[in-house]
C-alpha positions, 0 to 999 in steps of 0.5 A, a space after each residue: 500500500 502506498 500513502 501519498 503525501 502532497 502539498 495540497 493537503 497535510 496527508 492525502 489519504 490515497 492508497 495505491 498498490 505500487 509494484 507490490 510495495 508495502 507501506 511506500 510513501 510517495 512525496 511530492 518534491 515541491 512540498 510535503 509535510 513531515 511529523 515533528 522531528 527533533 532539532 538535530 534531525 531537522 538540521 540534518 534534513 536541511 544540510 542534506 538538501 531540504 528547504 523548510 517553508 515556515 509559513 506553509 509548514 512544508 518541506 521541499 527538495 532544494 538540492 539533489 546533491 545528497 539525494 540518497 542520504 536524504 532519502 534514507 533519512 526520510 525513510 528513517 523518520 517515516 519508518 517506511 519506504 519512500 519515493 518522490 514524484 517526478 515532474 514531466 518535462 513536457 507538460 509539467 505535471 507531477 507523477 509517480 513512477 509506478 505507472 511507467 512502463 520503463 520503471 524496471 530499466 530507469 536509473 532515476 525511478 522514485 527520485 525527485 527529478 524530471 522525466 516524461 509522463 505516460 500521457 506525453 509518451 503515448 504516440 500522438 495522432 498524425 499532426 494532419 489529423 489533429 488539425 482537421 478537428 
């Protein structure tokens, strides 16, 4: 089961089965909430590349330099496997890697990078046919 955390709500109660994963949390790299952490953990998160917006009370990924360490630290805090949404370079939509047909071969799956979503990967109708309607 996958619990999705997004920036639109504190904890979105959406559960999905992703590649047989159990208790995986999907985080939106643009903004997500975490449970309260002690001062040392908070400082570690900031040093690993997170940014905290005190007004919105949201964390976001600022730097990707230590992404694997950041991911491990977040997994320790949430006590669950985590994955990040990716942003489509074509349509700018955030999406989860679990729906992609290339997920097994992808070197950046579940990391907060950019990719192309399934909608944009689908073959488009002939350009001439599209302009007729």
